[in-house]
N, CA and C atoms of all chains as a GROMACS GRO file, in nm:
protein
  552
    1MET      N    1   1.754  -1.582   1.371
    1MET     CA    2   1.700  -1.538   1.239
    1MET      C    3   1.799  -1.600   1.133
    2ALA      N    4   1.749  -1.674   1.039
    2ALA     CA    5   1.831  -1.728   0.935
    2ALA      C    6   1.780  -1.667   0.802
    3ARG      N    7   1.873  -1.628   0.719
    3ARG     CA    8   1.836  -1.575   0.586
    3ARG      C    9   1.897  -1.665   0.482
    4TYR      N   10   1.814  -1.708   0.390
    4TYR     CA   11   1.858  -1.798   0.285
    4TYR      C   12   1.839  -1.731   0.147
    5ASP      N   13   1.935  -1.755   0.057
    5ASP     CA   14   1.911  -1.727  -0.083
    5ASP      C   15   1.900  -1.858  -0.152
    6VAL      N   16   1.786  -1.876  -0.217
    6VAL     CA   17   1.755  -2.007  -0.279
    6VAL      C   18   1.741  -1.996  -0.426
    7PRO      N   19   1.824  -2.060  -0.507
    7PRO     CA   20   1.804  -2.055  -0.653
    7PRO      C   21   1.668  -2.101  -0.692
    8ALA      N   22   1.608  -2.031  -0.788
    8ALA     CA   23   1.469  -2.057  -0.824
    8ALA      C   24   1.442  -2.208  -0.848
    9GLU      N   25   1.532  -2.276  -0.910
    9GLU     CA   26   1.507  -2.417  -0.943
    9GLU      C   27   1.501  -2.506  -0.814
   10ASN      N   28   1.551  -2.453  -0.701
   10ASN     CA   29   1.548  -2.532  -0.578
   10ASN      C   30   1.438  -2.483  -0.473
   11HIS      N   31   1.365  -2.383  -0.520
   11HIS     CA   32   1.271  -2.314  -0.429
   11HIS      C   33   1.172  -2.414  -0.368
   12ASP      N   34   1.104  -2.485  -0.449
   12ASP     CA   35   0.992  -2.569  -0.400
   12ASP      C   36   1.050  -2.684  -0.307
   13ARG      N   37   1.161  -2.732  -0.349
   13ARG     CA   38   1.220  -2.843  -0.269
   13ARG      C   39   1.261  -2.788  -0.131
   14VAL      N   40   1.328  -2.675  -0.128
   14VAL     CA   41   1.370  -2.611  -0.002
   14VAL      C   42   1.249  -2.587   0.089
   15LEU      N   43   1.147  -2.534   0.033
   15LEU     CA   44   1.026  -2.507   0.117
   15LEU      C   45   0.965  -2.634   0.176
   16GLU      N   46   0.970  -2.736   0.097
   16GLU     CA   47   0.913  -2.869   0.140
   16GLU      C   48   1.005  -2.921   0.258
   17LEU      N   49   1.130  -2.909   0.241
   17LEU     CA   50   1.224  -2.951   0.352
   17LEU      C   51   1.206  -2.859   0.474
   18LEU      N   52   1.189  -2.733   0.454
   18LEU     CA   53   1.172  -2.635   0.565
   18LEU      C   54   1.050  -2.665   0.643
   19ARG      N   55   0.943  -2.709   0.573
   19ARG     CA   56   0.819  -2.741   0.643
   19ARG      C   57   0.840  -2.860   0.728
   20GLN      N   58   0.915  -2.955   0.677
   20GLN     CA   59   0.951  -3.074   0.764
   20GLN      C   60   1.030  -3.032   0.882
   21LEU      N   61   1.126  -2.944   0.856
   21LEU     CA   62   1.214  -2.894   0.962
   21LEU      C   63   1.135  -2.820   1.071
   22ALA      N   64   1.038  -2.735   1.022
   22ALA     CA   65   0.955  -2.658   1.112
   22ALA      C   66   0.880  -2.749   1.206
   23GLU      N   67   0.818  -2.853   1.148
   23GLU     CA   68   0.737  -2.947   1.222
   23GLU      C   69   0.818  -3.018   1.330
   24ALA      N   70   0.938  -3.065   1.291
   24ALA     CA   71   1.024  -3.134   1.383
   24ALA      C   72   1.075  -3.037   1.493
   25SER      N   73   1.112  -2.915   1.453
   25SER     CA   74   1.166  -2.820   1.546
   25SER      C   75   1.056  -2.770   1.651
   26ARG      N   76   0.934  -2.758   1.602
   26ARG     CA   77   0.834  -2.710   1.692
   26ARG      C   78   0.807  -2.816   1.804
   27ALA      N   79   0.838  -2.939   1.775
   27ALA     CA   80   0.824  -3.043   1.874
   27ALA      C   81   0.929  -3.046   1.980
   28GLU      N   82   1.038  -2.974   1.958
   28GLU     CA   83   1.143  -2.967   2.062
   28GLU      C   84   1.094  -2.899   2.180
   29PRO      N   85   1.140  -2.952   2.303
   29PRO     CA   86   1.090  -2.887   2.431
   29PRO      C   87   1.128  -2.745   2.440
   30GLY      N   88   1.248  -2.707   2.384
   30GLY     CA   89   1.291  -2.561   2.408
   30GLY      C   90   1.243  -2.469   2.292
   31ASN      N   91   1.160  -2.524   2.199
   31ASN     CA   92   1.117  -2.430   2.086
   31ASN      C   93   0.993  -2.353   2.119
   32LEU      N   94   0.989  -2.230   2.090
   32LEU     CA   95   0.864  -2.145   2.108
   32LEU      C   96   0.802  -2.113   1.983
   33ALA      N   97   0.879  -2.102   1.874
   33ALA     CA   98   0.819  -2.073   1.743
   33ALA      C   99   0.921  -2.106   1.632
   34PHE      N  100   0.865  -2.135   1.515
   34PHE     CA  101   0.950  -2.165   1.398
   34PHE      C  102   0.864  -2.121   1.281
   35ASP      N  103   0.892  -2.005   1.215
   35ASP     CA  104   0.814  -1.950   1.114
   35ASP      C  105   0.901  -1.928   0.987
   36ILE      N  106   0.842  -1.955   0.870
   36ILE     CA  107   0.909  -1.946   0.743
   36ILE      C  108   0.851  -1.826   0.667
   37PHE      N  109   0.936  -1.734   0.623
   37PHE     CA  110   0.888  -1.620   0.548
   37PHE      C  111   0.960  -1.608   0.412
   38GLU      N  112   0.882  -1.554   0.321
   38GLU     CA  113   0.943  -1.536   0.189
   38GLU      C  114   0.924  -1.394   0.143
   39ASP      N  115   1.028  -1.334   0.073
   39ASP     CA  116   1.018  -1.193   0.028
   39ASP      C  117   0.904  -1.191  -0.075
   40ILE      N  118   0.820  -1.092  -0.050
   40ILE     CA  119   0.696  -1.077  -0.139
   40ILE      C  120   0.731  -1.047  -0.279
   41ASP      N  121   0.845  -0.991  -0.300
   41ASP     CA  122   0.883  -0.953  -0.444
   41ASP      C  123   1.004  -1.036  -0.494
   42ASP      N  124   1.048  -1.131  -0.413
   42ASP     CA  125   1.165  -1.212  -0.461
   42ASP      C  126   1.162  -1.344  -0.384
   43PRO      N  127   1.100  -1.448  -0.441
   43PRO     CA  128   1.086  -1.576  -0.377
   43PRO      C  129   1.221  -1.648  -0.350
   44THR      N  130   1.332  -1.598  -0.410
   44THR     CA  131   1.450  -1.656  -0.379
   44THR      C  132   1.510  -1.624  -0.240
   45ARG      N  133   1.441  -1.524  -0.181
   45ARG     CA  134   1.490  -1.470  -0.044
   45ARG      C  135   1.390  -1.531   0.062
   46ILE      N  136   1.450  -1.616   0.152
   46ILE     CA  137   1.372  -1.685   0.257
   46ILE      C  138   1.425  -1.639   0.391
   47VAL      N  139   1.342  -1.619   0.485
   47VAL     CA  140   1.382  -1.589   0.626
   47VAL      C  141   1.317  -1.683   0.723
   48LEU      N  142   1.398  -1.740   0.815
   48LEU     CA  143   1.338  -1.826   0.913
   48LEU      C  144   1.345  -1.749   1.049
   49LEU      N  145   1.230  -1.736   1.118
   49LEU     CA  146   1.227  -1.674   1.250
   49LEU      C  147   1.198  -1.785   1.349
   50GLU      N  148   1.297  -1.826   1.422
   50GLU     CA  149   1.276  -1.924   1.527
   50GLU      C  150   1.301  -1.872   1.665
   51ARG      N  151   1.233  -1.921   1.759
   51ARG     CA  152   1.243  -1.866   1.898
   51ARG      C  153   1.253  -1.984   1.994
   52TYR      N  154   1.354  -1.977   2.085
   52TYR     CA  155   1.384  -2.080   2.178
   52TYR      C  156   1.381  -2.021   2.321
   53VAL      N  157   1.361  -2.110   2.413
   53VAL     CA  158   1.352  -2.062   2.559
   53VAL      C  159   1.482  -2.012   2.605
   54SER      N  160   1.592  -2.053   2.547
   54SER     CA  161   1.727  -2.010   2.590
   54SER      C  162   1.827  -2.031   2.476
   55ARG      N  163   1.946  -1.976   2.499
   55ARG     CA  164   2.056  -2.000   2.405
   55ARG      C  165   2.090  -2.148   2.402
   56ASP      N  166   2.083  -2.212   2.521
   56ASP     CA  167   2.114  -2.354   2.527
   56ASP      C  168   2.017  -2.438   2.443
   57ALA      N  169   1.889  -2.393   2.453
   57ALA     CA  170   1.783  -2.469   2.378
   57ALA      C  171   1.813  -2.454   2.224
   58PHE      N  172   1.857  -2.338   2.183
   58PHE     CA  173   1.888  -2.312   2.043
   58PHE      C  174   2.015  -2.401   2.006
   59ALA      N  175   2.106  -2.407   2.099
   59ALA     CA  176   2.227  -2.496   2.073
   59ALA      C  177   2.183  -2.638   2.061
   60ALA      N  178   2.090  -2.680   2.149
   60ALA     CA  179   2.048  -2.820   2.143
   60ALA      C  180   1.976  -2.847   2.011
   61HIS      N  181   1.905  -2.748   1.962
   61HIS     CA  182   1.836  -2.759   1.830
   61HIS      C  183   1.939  -2.796   1.722
   62ARG      N  184   2.054  -2.735   1.726
   62ARG     CA  185   2.159  -2.758   1.624
   62ARG      C  186   2.225  -2.892   1.643
   63GLU      N  187   2.195  -2.962   1.751
   63GLU     CA  188   2.247  -3.101   1.771
   63GLU      C  189   2.149  -3.203   1.740
   64THR      N  190   2.026  -3.169   1.704
   64THR     CA  191   1.924  -3.270   1.675
   64THR      C  192   1.949  -3.337   1.537
   65ASP      N  193   1.896  -3.464   1.523
   65ASP     CA  194   1.908  -3.535   1.397
   65ASP      C  195   1.842  -3.457   1.283
   66HIS      N  196   1.725  -3.400   1.309
   66HIS     CA  197   1.658  -3.332   1.198
   66HIS      C  198   1.728  -3.206   1.156
   67PHE      N  199   1.797  -3.142   1.246
   67PHE     CA  200   1.886  -3.031   1.201
   67PHE      C  201   1.994  -3.075   1.116
   68ARG      N  202   2.069  -3.180   1.161
   68ARG     CA  203   2.177  -3.237   1.085
   68ARG      C  204   2.131  -3.287   0.952
   69ASP      N  205   2.027  -3.367   0.954
   69ASP     CA  206   1.984  -3.435   0.831
   69ASP      C  207   1.923  -3.327   0.733
   70LEU      N  208   1.821  -3.251   0.784
   70LEU     CA  209   1.751  -3.162   0.693
   70LEU      C  210   1.830  -3.038   0.658
   71VAL      N  211   1.889  -2.965   0.761
   71VAL     CA  212   1.958  -2.842   0.726
   71VAL      C  213   2.089  -2.871   0.669
   72LEU      N  214   2.175  -2.935   0.744
   72LEU     CA  215   2.317  -2.953   0.701
   72LEU      C  216   2.321  -3.053   0.579
   73GLY      N  217   2.238  -3.158   0.587
   73GLY     CA  218   2.242  -3.265   0.490
   73GLY      C  219   2.169  -3.232   0.359
   74GLN      N  220   2.058  -3.171   0.366
   74GLN     CA  221   1.973  -3.150   0.245
   74GLN      C  222   1.952  -3.009   0.201
   75ILE      N  223   1.928  -2.916   0.298
   75ILE     CA  224   1.897  -2.780   0.254
   75ILE      C  225   2.019  -2.695   0.217
   76VAL      N  226   2.114  -2.696   0.305
   76VAL     CA  227   2.236  -2.607   0.281
   76VAL      C  228   2.292  -2.633   0.134
   77PRO      N  229   2.302  -2.758   0.096
   77PRO     CA  230   2.362  -2.780  -0.043
   77PRO      C  231   2.273  -2.720  -0.153
   78LEU      N  232   2.148  -2.689  -0.125
   78LEU     CA  233   2.062  -2.631  -0.227
   78LEU      C  234   2.057  -2.478  -0.229
   79LEU      N  235   2.134  -2.418  -0.128
   79LEU     CA  236   2.127  -2.271  -0.122
   79LEU      C  237   2.248  -2.206  -0.186
   80THR      N  238   2.231  -2.075  -0.223
   80THR     CA  239   2.347  -2.002  -0.270
   80THR      C  240   2.412  -1.924  -0.154
   81SER      N  241   2.325  -1.892  -0.055
   81SER     CA  242   2.386  -1.830   0.069
   81SER      C  243   2.303  -1.847   0.188
   82ARG      N  244   2.360  -1.847   0.310
   82ARG     CA  245   2.289  -1.864   0.436
   82ARG      C  246   2.360  -1.782   0.543
   83THR      N  247   2.284  -1.699   0.609
   83THR     CA  248   2.339  -1.627   0.723
   83THR      C  249   2.250  -1.656   0.847
   84VAL      N  250   2.312  -1.672   0.959
   84VAL     CA  251   2.233  -1.698   1.082
   84VAL      C  252   2.270  -1.595   1.184
   85GLU      N  253   2.170  -1.528   1.242
   85GLU     CA  254   2.198  -1.427   1.347
   85GLU      C  255   2.124  -1.478   1.472
   86GLN      N  256   2.194  -1.482   1.581
   86GLN     CA  257   2.135  -1.518   1.706
   86GLN      C  258   2.101  -1.390   1.786
   87LEU      N  259   1.975  -1.376   1.813
   87LEU     CA  260   1.923  -1.251   1.866
   87LEU      C  261   1.864  -1.278   2.005
   88ASP      N  262   1.882  -1.185   2.096
   88ASP     CA  263   1.806  -1.199   2.223
   88ASP      C  264   1.679  -1.126   2.216
   89ALA      N  265   1.570  -1.195   2.257
   89ALA     CA  266   1.438  -1.139   2.243
   89ALA      C  267   1.430  -1.010   2.316
   90GLU      N  268   1.384  -0.898   2.248
   90GLU     CA  269   1.360  -0.774   2.319
   90GLU      C  270   1.242  -0.703   2.248
   91ASP      N  271   1.121  -0.757   2.275
   91ASP     CA  272   1.002  -0.700   2.208
   91ASP      C  273   0.986  -0.556   2.259
   92GLN      N  274   0.963  -0.466   2.170
   92GLN     CA  275   0.938  -0.324   2.209
   92GLN      C  276   0.790  -0.296   2.209
   93MET      N  277   1.385  -0.495   1.271
   93MET     CA  278   1.293  -0.603   1.232
   93MET      C  279   1.150  -0.568   1.286
   94ALA      N  280   1.056  -0.558   1.195
   94ALA     CA  281   0.918  -0.526   1.242
   94ALA      C  282   0.826  -0.650   1.209
   95ARG      N  283   0.737  -0.683   1.294
   95ARG     CA  284   0.650  -0.797   1.267
   95ARG      C  285   0.504  -0.744   1.281
   96TYR      N  286   0.435  -0.761   1.173
   96TYR     CA  287   0.289  -0.717   1.167
   96TYR      C  288   0.194  -0.839   1.164
   97ASP      N  289   0.084  -0.818   1.228
   97ASP     CA  290  -0.024  -0.915   1.212
   97ASP      C  291  -0.128  -0.831   1.135
   98VAL      N  292  -0.166  -0.877   1.019
   98VAL     CA  293  -0.254  -0.804   0.930
   98VAL      C  294  -0.387  -0.885   0.903
   99PRO      N  295  -0.496  -0.828   0.938
   99PRO     CA  296  -0.624  -0.903   0.916
   99PRO      C  297  -0.635  -0.922   0.768
  100ALA      N  298  -0.691  -1.039   0.726
  100ALA     CA  299  -0.697  -1.083   0.586
  100ALA      C  300  -0.754  -0.973   0.502
  101GLU      N  301  -0.866  -0.911   0.549
  101GLU     CA  302  -0.928  -0.804   0.466
  101GLU      C  303  -0.843  -0.684   0.433
  102ASN      N  304  -0.734  -0.666   0.516
  102ASN     CA  305  -0.652  -0.546   0.495
  102ASN      C  306  -0.520  -0.586   0.428
  103HIS      N  307  -0.501  -0.718   0.398
  103HIS     CA  308  -0.375  -0.765   0.349
  103HIS      C  309  -0.322  -0.691   0.226
  104ASP      N  310  -0.409  -0.685   0.124
  104ASP     CA  311  -0.358  -0.627  -0.007
  104ASP      C  312  -0.328  -0.479   0.008
  105ARG      N  313  -0.407  -0.405   0.085
  105ARG     CA  314  -0.386  -0.265   0.102
  105ARG      C  315  -0.261  -0.240   0.178
  106VAL      N  316  -0.235  -0.322   0.285
  106VAL     CA  317  -0.110  -0.304   0.362
  106VAL      C  318   0.011  -0.332   0.276
  107LEU      N  319   0.009  -0.433   0.192
  107LEU     CA  320   0.122  -0.461   0.108
  107LEU      C  321   0.147  -0.349   0.007
  108GLU      N  322   0.039  -0.292  -0.042
  108GLU     CA  323   0.052  -0.180  -0.136
  108GLU      C  324   0.124  -0.060  -0.062
  109LEU      N  325   0.080  -0.029   0.052
  109LEU     CA  326   0.135   0.080   0.130
  109LEU      C  327   0.281   0.045   0.167
  110LEU      N  328   0.311  -0.087   0.199
  110LEU     CA  329   0.448  -0.123   0.235
  110LEU      C  330   0.544  -0.109   0.117
  111ARG      N  331   0.488  -0.136  -0.002
  111ARG     CA  332   0.579  -0.118  -0.116
  111ARG      C  333   0.609   0.028  -0.148
  112GLN      N  334   0.510   0.118  -0.118
  112GLN     CA  335   0.540   0.264  -0.122
  112GLN      C  336   0.641   0.298  -0.018
  113LEU      N  337   0.629   0.247   0.100
  113LEU     CA  338   0.713   0.276   0.219
  113LEU      C  339   0.859   0.227   0.182
  114ALA      N  340   0.872   0.105   0.125
  114ALA     CA  341   0.995   0.045   0.093
  114ALA      C  342   1.070   0.136  -0.011
  115GLU      N  343   0.994   0.178  -0.114
  115GLU     CA  344   1.054   0.266  -0.220
  115GLU      C  345   1.101   0.397  -0.153
  116ALA      N  346   1.029   0.459  -0.070
  116ALA     CA  347   1.069   0.586  -0.010
  116ALA      C  348   1.183   0.564   0.078
  117SER      N  349   1.175   0.456   0.157
  117SER     CA  350   1.278   0.430   0.260
  117SER      C  351   1.414   0.403   0.193
  118ARG      N  352   1.409   0.325   0.082
  118ARG     CA  353   1.539   0.289   0.016
  118ARG      C  354   1.606   0.411  -0.039
  119ALA      N  355   1.531   0.517  -0.056
  119ALA     CA  356   1.588   0.644  -0.110
  119ALA      C  357   1.655   0.723  -0.003
  120GLU      N  358   1.634   0.686   0.126
  120GLU     CA  359   1.695   0.760   0.235
  120GLU      C  360   1.846   0.735   0.234
  121PRO      N  361   1.928   0.844   0.262
  121PRO     CA  362   2.075   0.824   0.259
  121PRO      C  363   2.129   0.713   0.351
  122GLY      N  364   2.056   0.704   0.469
  122GLY     CA  365   2.110   0.607   0.570
  122GLY      C  366   2.050   0.462   0.551
  123ASN      N  367   1.971   0.441   0.448
  123ASN     CA  368   1.912   0.308   0.433
  123ASN      C  369   1.999   0.212   0.348
  124LEU      N  370   2.015   0.091   0.395
  124LEU     CA  371   2.093  -0.016   0.325
  124LEU      C  372   2.002  -0.113   0.260
  125ALA      N  373   1.889  -0.137   0.330
  125ALA     CA  374   1.791  -0.239   0.271
  125ALA      C  375   1.659  -0.225   0.332
  126PHE      N  376   1.552  -0.270   0.256
  126PHE     CA  377   1.421  -0.258   0.305
  126PHE      C  378   1.345  -0.373   0.238
  127ASP      N  379   1.325  -0.482   0.314
  127ASP     CA  380   1.259  -0.596   0.244
  127ASP      C  381   1.136  -0.644   0.317
  128ILE      N  382   1.039  -0.688   0.242
  128ILE     CA  383   0.909  -0.723   0.299
  128ILE      C  384   0.889  -0.870   0.282
  129PHE      N  385   0.862  -0.945   0.394
  129PHE     CA  386   0.845  -1.088   0.395
  129PHE      C  387   0.709  -1.128   0.445
  130GLU      N  388   0.657  -1.241   0.388
  130GLU     CA  389   0.525  -1.293   0.432
  130GLU      C  390   0.542  -1.432   0.473
  131ASP      N  391   0.476  -1.474   0.575
  131ASP     CA  392   0.478  -1.615   0.620
  131ASP      C  393   0.420  -1.702   0.512
  132ILE      N  394   0.496  -1.806   0.474
  132ILE     CA  395   0.451  -1.882   0.358
  132ILE      C  396   0.326  -1.966   0.388
  133ASP      N  397   0.292  -1.981   0.521
  133ASP     CA  398   0.171  -2.056   0.550
  133ASP      C  399   0.066  -1.967   0.614
  134ASP      N  400   0.096  -1.841   0.635
  134ASP     CA  401  -0.006  -1.756   0.698
  134ASP      C  402   0.020  -1.602   0.652
  135PRO      N  403  -0.052  -1.566   0.542
  135PRO     CA  404  -0.031  -1.434   0.489
  135PRO      C  405  -0.061  -1.321   0.574
  136THR      N  406  -0.126  -1.348   0.691
  136THR     CA  407  -0.154  -1.239   0.785
  136THR      C  408  -0.028  -1.200   0.868
  137ARG      N  409   0.076  -1.276   0.851
  137ARG     CA  410   0.200  -1.243   0.932
  137ARG      C  411   0.307  -1.186   0.831
  138ILE      N  412   0.341  -1.066   0.852
  138ILE     CA  413   0.434  -0.990   0.769
  138ILE      C  414   0.554  -0.950   0.851
  139VAL      N  415   0.678  -0.964   0.788
  139VAL     CA  416   0.795  -0.916   0.860
  139VAL      C  417   0.872  -0.820   0.768
  140LEU      N  418   0.914  -0.709   0.824
  140LEU     CA  419   0.999  -0.610   0.756
  140LEU      C  420   1.144  -0.629   0.801
  141LEU      N  421   1.236  -0.645   0.713
  141LEU     CA  422   1.375  -0.646   0.748
  141LEU      C  423   1.437  -0.521   0.689
  142GLU      N  424   1.473  -0.421   0.769
  142GLU     CA  425   1.527  -0.295   0.719
  142GLU      C  426   1.674  -0.286   0.782
  143ARG      N  427   1.759  -0.230   0.702
  143ARG     CA  428   1.901  -0.212   0.750
  143ARG      C  429   1.936  -0.073   0.731
  144TYR      N  430   2.002  -0.010   0.831
  144TYR     CA  431   2.046   0.131   0.826
  144TYR      C  432   2.195   0.137   0.861
  145VAL      N  433   2.258   0.241   0.817
  145VAL     CA  434   2.407   0.252   0.840
  145VAL      C  435   2.436   0.277   0.992
  146SER      N  436   2.333   0.326   1.061
  146SER     CA  437   2.356   0.346   1.208
  146SER      C  438   2.220   0.360   1.278
  147ARG      N  439   2.227   0.364   1.411
  147ARG     CA  440   2.100   0.377   1.492
  147ARG      C  441   2.044   0.514   1.463
  148ASP      N  442   2.133   0.616   1.445
  148ASP     CA  443   2.086   0.748   1.412
  148ASP      C  444   2.007   0.753   1.282
  149ALA      N  445   2.056   0.676   1.191
  149ALA     CA  446   1.988   0.678   1.051
  149ALA      C  447   1.849   0.606   1.070
  150PHE      N  448   1.847   0.507   1.156
  150PHE     CA  449   1.713   0.448   1.176
  150PHE      C  450   1.618   0.542   1.249
  151ALA      N  451   1.680   0.621   1.339
  151ALA     CA  452   1.593   0.720   1.408
  151ALA      C  453   1.547   0.833   1.311
  152ALA      N  454   1.636   0.870   1.220
  152ALA     CA  455   1.595   0.968   1.123
  152ALA      C  456   1.482   0.916   1.038
  153HIS      N  457   1.496   0.784   1.004
  153HIS     CA  458   1.389   0.720   0.925
  153HIS      C  459   1.247   0.739   0.991
  154ARG      N  460   1.247   0.723   1.124
  154ARG     CA  461   1.121   0.740   1.188
  154ARG      C  462   1.074   0.880   1.207
  155GLU      N  463   1.152   0.983   1.160
  155GLU     CA  464   1.118   1.121   1.158
  155GLU      C  465   1.073   1.168   1.016
  156THR      N  466   1.074   1.078   0.920
  156THR     CA  467   1.049   1.118   0.778
  156THR      C  468   0.897   1.131   0.763
  157ASP      N  469   0.863   1.210   0.658
  157ASP     CA  470   0.716   1.229   0.629
  157ASP      C  471   0.661   1.094   0.586
  158HIS      N  472   0.733   1.020   0.508
  158HIS     CA  473   0.674   0.886   0.454
  158HIS      C  474   0.653   0.792   0.578
  159PHE      N  475   0.742   0.798   0.674
  159PHE     CA  476   0.718   0.710   0.786
  159PHE      C  477   0.593   0.747   0.861
  160ARG      N  478   0.580   0.884   0.886
  160ARG     CA  479   0.468   0.930   0.965
  160ARG      C  480   0.339   0.912   0.880
  161ASP      N  481   0.344   0.938   0.756
  161ASP     CA  482   0.221   0.927   0.675
  161ASP      C  483   0.180   0.784   0.659
  162LEU      N  484   0.278   0.708   0.601
  162LEU     CA  485   0.245   0.562   0.561
  162LEU      C  486   0.230   0.476   0.681
  163VAL      N  487   0.337   0.480   0.773
  163VAL     CA  488   0.334   0.381   0.880
  163VAL      C  489   0.228   0.421   0.987
  164LEU      N  490   0.256   0.537   1.046
  164LEU     CA  491   0.170   0.583   1.158
  164LEU      C  492   0.027   0.620   1.110
  165GLY      N  493   0.030   0.686   0.992
  165GLY     CA  494  -0.104   0.738   0.945
  165GLY      C  495  -0.194   0.635   0.879
  166GLN      N  496  -0.134   0.542   0.799
  166GLN     CA  497  -0.221   0.456   0.718
  166GLN      C  498  -0.205   0.308   0.758
  167ILE      N  499  -0.080   0.262   0.779
  167ILE     CA  500  -0.060   0.118   0.800
  167ILE      C  501  -0.101   0.069   0.938
  168VAL      N  502  -0.050   0.140   1.041
  168VAL     CA  503  -0.077   0.091   1.176
  168VAL      C  504  -0.222   0.079   1.203
  169PRO      N  505  -0.307   0.170   1.160
  169PRO     CA  506  -0.451   0.155   1.189
  169PRO      C  507  -0.508   0.027   1.120
  170LEU      N  508  -0.445  -0.031   1.024
  170LEU     CA  509  -0.496  -0.148   0.953
  170LEU      C  510  -0.447  -0.283   1.016
  171LEU      N  511  -0.360  -0.265   1.123
  171LEU     CA  512  -0.292  -0.384   1.176
  171LEU      C  513  -0.369  -0.438   1.304
  172THR      N  514  -0.349  -0.566   1.342
  172THR     CA  515  -0.401  -0.606   1.470
  172THR      C  516  -0.287  -0.608   1.567
  173SER      N  517  -0.160  -0.621   1.515
  173SER     CA  518  -0.046  -0.604   1.616
  173SER      C  519   0.081  -0.564   1.532
  174ARG      N  520   0.172  -0.504   1.611
  174ARG     CA  521   0.300  -0.461   1.550
  174ARG      C  522   0.410  -0.465   1.656
  175THR      N  523   0.513  -0.532   1.628
  175THR     CA  524   0.633  -0.525   1.721
  175THR      C  525   0.749  -0.484   1.638
  176VAL      N  526   0.842  -0.398   1.701
  176VAL     CA  527   0.956  -0.359   1.636
  176VAL      C  528   1.079  -0.387   1.724
  177GLU      N  529   1.177  -0.462   1.668
  177GLU     CA  530   1.298  -0.491   1.740
  177GLU      C  531   1.414  -0.424   1.667
  178GLN      N  532   1.492  -0.350   1.741
  178GLN     CA  533   1.612  -0.280   1.682
  178GLN      C  534   1.732  -0.372   1.710
  179LEU      N  535   1.798  -0.422   1.608
  179LEU     CA  536   1.900  -0.522   1.626
  179LEU      C  537   2.033  -0.467   1.566
  180ASP      N  538   2.143  -0.501   1.635
  180ASP     CA  539   2.271  -0.457   1.575
  180ASP      C  540   2.321  -0.566   1.484
  181ALA      N  541   2.359  -0.530   1.366
  181ALA     CA  542   2.399  -0.634   1.256
  181ALA      C  543   2.519  -0.714   1.321
  182GLU      N  544   2.498  -0.849   1.318
  182GLU     CA  545   2.617  -0.934   1.349
  182GLU      C  546   2.599  -1.060   1.267
  183ASP      N  547   2.639  -1.047   1.142
  183ASP     CA  548   2.631  -1.158   1.051
  183ASP      C  549   2.729  -1.268   1.104
  184GLN      N  550   2.682  -1.395   1.098
  184GLN     CA  551   2.767  -1.505   1.144
  184GLN      C  552   2.816  -1.577   1.018
   0.00000   0.00000   0.00000
């Protein structure tokens, strides 16, 4: 789960980049889901819910060109904050 | 973290109820945050990110009148699915 704070002026650009990232990530063999959520009352708050078959698959995701180019290269510089939590699936 | 699938015809009503729930929940002594997110490409997918000072505080939340009335009594019947994951905060 990743949580982004996006300055209003960067909002549309970040969403555009995130859609590109989602498309590329969903094509990864180890990816099960990549969904982008926005706070209904505060569009500067974005949450990414990604699901991978394993922790290794998630690690492999972070080694891909699209992660380096889109996340590290383009998206992160547009954010005011970013936190990432690695969670083990436990549906109740 | 709660994930709801909301039929389109119930969307606005569920959001209205969730805002009431958020307001009541934020007033609980053990609550740190209650945020409502919507999938940017699929408004039928809603995610609630709630944060409590302890697991006991989260348990107390589920014993409140507003939880019983709003969640169990009004919101759940309007959903097609609901999953709840209890996560221990580990910001990276």
